[in-house]
N, C-alpha and C positions, 0 to 999 in steps of 0.2 A: 768594415770591409776587409775581406781576407787578403793576405799578402799575395795570394795567387792572382788577384785581380788588380794589383797596383801597377801603374806605369809611370815612367819619367821620360820627358823629352828634353834633351840638352841641345840648345840652339847656339850656333856660332854664326858670326857675320851680320848681314844687313837686316833692315826692317822687313824686306821681302821674305827672308828666311823665317823671321818671327811670324809672319802671316802663314807661311807654309806649315810651320810647326803647329800653329793654332788649328789649322785645318786637319792635320794628322790627329791632334788631340780630340777634335770633335768626332772623328771617326771612331776612335777608341772609346770615348765616353758613350757614344750612341750604342756601343756593343756591351755596355755594362761595366766598363773598367773605371777606375778612379785614379786621380792624379796624386803623386807624392813628390814633394820637393827634395826628397832624399834618394838619390839614385841607388844607394846601397840597399834600400828596402824594396826596390821595385822588382816585380817579376819580369817586366818588359822595359827595356831602355832603348830609346831611339835617339841617335845622334844625327843632327841635321848640320851638315858640314858646309864650309866655305872654301872657295878656291881662288879668290881674287888675287892672292899673292902666294909665293912659296912659303912665307911665314904662316899664312892661313892654313895651307896644306899641313904643315908640321903641327900646328895647334890642333887641327882635327885629329891627326894620328895620335897625338898625346892624349887627347880627351878619350878616344876609344880605348887605348891601352889602360888608362887610369880607371875607367869605369869597369873594364873586365877584371882588373886587379882587385878593385874594391867590392865587386859583386860577381864572384865566379859563377854563380848559379843562374844569372839572369839570361833571358833571351835578348841578344844584342843585335840591333838592326841599325845599319848606317845608310843615310840618304843625303840628299842635298847636292850642291854643285860639284863638289869634289867626287862624290859617288858617281855622278853623271860623267865627269871628265876622265877619271882614272879609277874605275871599279877594281882593277887588278891590284892596285897598291893597297886598297882597303881590304880586299879579300885575303891578302897575304898576311894580315895581322891575325895572330892566333886568337881564337875565341869569337871572331865575328860570325854571327849566324846567317846574316843575309845582308847584301849590299843592293840597295834599291835606287835606281836612277830617278830623275825628276819626273819623267813621263809615267812612272808607275807608283808615285807617292800615294795615290788614292787606294792602291791595293794593300798598303801596309797593314790595316786592321785584319784583312783576310790572311795575309802572310803570318801575322802574329798568331792567329788561331790555328793555322796549320802547324806552326812550330810548337805552340803551347796549347794543346787542345783543352786543358783543364781550365783555361781562362774563358772558354766560350760561355756566354750567358744564356739564360732562358730566351727563346725566340721572342717572347713578348717584350723584351727589353730593347730590341733592335729597332731603330728608326728606319723608316722606308725612304726618307729624303735622299735624293741622289747628290745633293749639294748642301750638306748641313752647315749651319752657321759656325764659323771658327770659334774655338774654345779658348778664351783668355782668362784662365783661372786666376783670381786674386788681383786683377788689374783694374785700373780706372780708365785706361786708354786702350782702344782696340785698333788693330791694323787691318785694312781692307785692301786686298789686291785688286786694282782696276785694270792693270796692264801687265803683260808678260813679254819678255824677249826684247831685242834691240836690232834696229836696222843700220846703226852706225858700225863702222869697221875701224875703230881706233887701233893703231898698230900694236898697242901694248895689252889689249884686253881680250881675255879668253871667254868672257861671259856670253857674247852672242853665239859662239859655237856650242855653248853648254845649254843655254835657255832658248835659242832659236830666234826666229824673226819676231817682229813686234806684232802682238795680238791684243786686242782690247776686249774687255768684258762689256756685254750689252748694257747700255745705260739704265734700262729698266731693272735689270738684275742688281746693279750697283745701288740704285735708290731703294730697292726693296730691302737689301741687306743693311743699308744705313738705317732704315726704319726699324728693322729687327734689333740692330745693335742699340739704338736709342731706347727701344722698349725694354731691352735687357739691362738698362741702367748705365751704359757707357756715355760719359759726357764729352769725351774727345775721341774722334775717329780720324785716323791717319791714313790717307790714300797713299798706297805704295805700289811700286812696279820697278822694272828694270830701267825703262826710259819713259817715265810717267808723262812727260810733256808731249809725247807722240800719241797720247790717247785719242782714239776715235778715227784716226786717218784710214784705218783698214776696214771700218764698218760701212755698211750699206743701208741708208745713206751715211756719208762721212759726218762726223761731229768733232767736238774739240774738248779739251780739258776744261776750258772756261765754261762751255755749255753744261758739262757734267757738274761742275761746282755750283752753277746757278740752280740746277734742278735739286741737287742734294742739299743745298743750304736752306731749301724751303721745307724740309722734312719737319713736321711739328715736334717740338720738344728737344730738338738738336741743341747740344751745348756749343761745340765748335768743331770745325773740320781743319785738318792740317795736311799740307802737302809735304812729301819728301823731296828728294833731289829733282830739279827741273833743269834741263839743258839750256844754255844761254839763248839758243835760237828759238826756243819754245816759250820764252818769257815775252808774250805778246801784249799789245795794248789792251786787247779784250780780256786777257787773263788778269792783268793788273786792275782793270776796271771792276771786275767782279770781286776780286780780293779786297779792294778798297771800299766797295759799296755794300757788300752783302751783310757785313756786321758779324757773321758767325764763322768767318774763315780766319785762321790764325795769321797774324802779320809776321810771317816767317818764311824764308825761302833758302834752300841750299842750292847754290848755282855752281856746278863744277867749273873750276878754272884750269887745273892741272899744271899750267905753266904761265908765267908772265913774260915769256920770250917768244916772239913770233917764229923764229927758226925752229924752236923746239915744238911749238904747236903744230907746225907743218910736218915735222917728223912723226909726231904723234897721230897725224891725220885727224886733227880736231877741226871742225867746220866753222871756225871763227878766228879772229885775231884779237890782240889785246885791246885795241881801240873799240872793237865791237863789244867786248866784255865790259869795258868801262862804261859804255853808253847804257848797257843793260842795268848795271848797278845804279847808275844815276837816275834812270827812269823809275826803278823800284823805289828809291829813296824819295823821289819827288812825289810819287803817288801815295806812298805809305811811309811817312817820315820816321816812324818808330819801329819799322820792321827789323827783325833780327836777320842778318844776312851772313850766310856761311859759304865756305868753298872747300872743295877737295883739291889738294895740290900734290903732285908727284915730284919728288926730288931724285936726282941721280939718273935721269933718263939718259940713254946712250948719246954721247956727243954733247951733253950739257956742260958748257964751259963755266969758268968763274964769272964771266960777264953775263951769261944767260941766267945764272943763279942770282946775281945782283939785280938784274932786271926784274926777276920774279919777286924778290924780297922788297925792292923799292916800290914796285907797283902795288903790292899788297899793303905796304905801310901807308901809301897815299890814297888808298881806295876807300870805298864805303863798307868794306867787310868788317864783321864783328867777331868772327871766330873761324878757325881753320881745322880741317881734318887732313893731317899730313901723312903721306905714304912714301916709303922708300921704294924705288923701282926694283922689281925683281922680274927676271925674264920668265914668261909663261910659255911652255912648250907649244909650238905650232903658231905662235904669233910673229908677225914680221919683226917686231922690236927685239925678239929673242936672239936674232942673228945680226943685229945692226952693229957696226963698228963703233968704237969710242966708249966701251964700257968703263965705268968709273970704279975706283977703289972703294972698298967697303967703308974705310974710315972716313973718306971724303963724303960719302953719302950720309953716314951717321952724323957728321958735323953739320951738314946742311939741314938735315931733318931736325936736329936739336935747335938750330937757329930759328927755323920757321915755327917750331912749336913755342919757343919763347915769344916770338912776335905775336903768334895767335893768342897766347895767354895775356899779353899786354893789350891787344885789341879787345879781348873779352872784358878785361878789367875796366878799360875806359868806357865801354858800352854800358856795363852794369853801373858804373859810378854815375853816369848821366841820369840815372833814375832815382838817385838819393833824394828823399823827401817827396817823391811823386808816387802816383798810384799805378798799379798793374792789375790786370785780370789774371788770377792765379787758379789753377786746378789743384786741389789738394789730393795728393797721391796716397796710396795705401802703404805709407812707410813712415814710421816714427823715428826721428833722429835722436842722438844723445842730447840729454837736457829736456826732452819732452817736446821738442819742436816737430812739426809735420813737414815732410818734404813736399814741395809744390813745383809746378812748372807754369811759367807765364806764357801768354800767347806768343810773345816774340822770343821764346826759347831761352829764357833766363831761369836758371835753377834758383829756387826760393826756399828759404827756411822760415816757415810760418810759426809765429808765436801764438799758437792756438791749441785748444783742446782737440784731440784726435777726432772725437765724435762730432765736433762742429765743423771740421775741415775735410775729413775723408770724403772723396768723391763729390766735392762741391766746387762750383765755380764761384769765386768771390773776389771782391775788390780788396786790395791790400796795399798799405803804404810802406814804402821801402825806408828802413831806418838805419841800416848798416851794410857795409860792404865786406864780404869775406873773401878768402882766396879763390873760391870757385862758385860762390853763390851770394845772394843778398839775403838779409834778414828783413822780414816784413811783418806788419801787424794788420790783421783784418780791420777794415774800416767800418 
């Protein structure tokens, strides 16, 4: 394959961005281009940005500058949430050829060929499908977007203004794509969206995430389905029933907490309180005892006192949670929280972040240690670790180092017995 036809997509941020990148890749592949893992070799580089925090903005800008520095001759296109929110900031970076907002991501292949006509393939290579299957090169797990946008108006979050109101993908389309991904050899499919739990409410007739899971879990040959983040109010009895009973749905949920203090939750405009969240976790644990339960937490929200932080820390320590994603608050332009009084010092925020990360590491270690000597269902990923072990992922989101030959474990779902506990993973032997 000529270097004139090579592309590279660099993805920052969430699983939804990973799906969007895969969709962009599908469009480029359908036009005769080939992927390279080395951005310095690519004729075309697409950077899919994140804007969830100011740190994400800065990371996106650094990535763009680094790629231009390492590959001065490439066609450099920037897209994603940051491109949608502040195109001018990215257009101001020397060497950016095009900034493409979220609503125009499907046009990226056409933009590429306008900017770099020598990459245009023979017309016979072009697929006519309007919605090609996402391209997950070299992966054993595929991400499938079932929902876009969010109707919540949390005071700190810029994403609803970037991605719009909640919209759901038709269930027939979702099931068709699950079938195609299964046929393509993917053993794990991750349903992703901005607010996945709201799936189906906007459709006519309305449906639900639980109903979609039930339909999708019946696809012949499916390995397992996995959900990404689900809001506390969307963790319904119906959802837990299908997760517990279908057998092909990973026992794992990420349920955003954000704070363990009711006053801070109120300032965040979160539609629940701590007691509601605790009941949700207890319901999940009762129905799915071995589920891996995670939470997003924000530290340093304006007005967060020492007492508020202690309530968050103590709640998490006494909860059913097994791991944490900890974020430091950064004001996002245009959000109510950006102008709230009571901003905290940077060093205080960093100290709280570090304390919760340490707590999260301890929760993860305790959860993983509870499986010593027991069996887990593990998906062997396409990654060999030092020492010849194969990286794997359990249904309940435990990182596993498999003592197995790569050929016997890659892209396979297998039972494995946990034999040792490491700093961030368990070691396991196939049964």
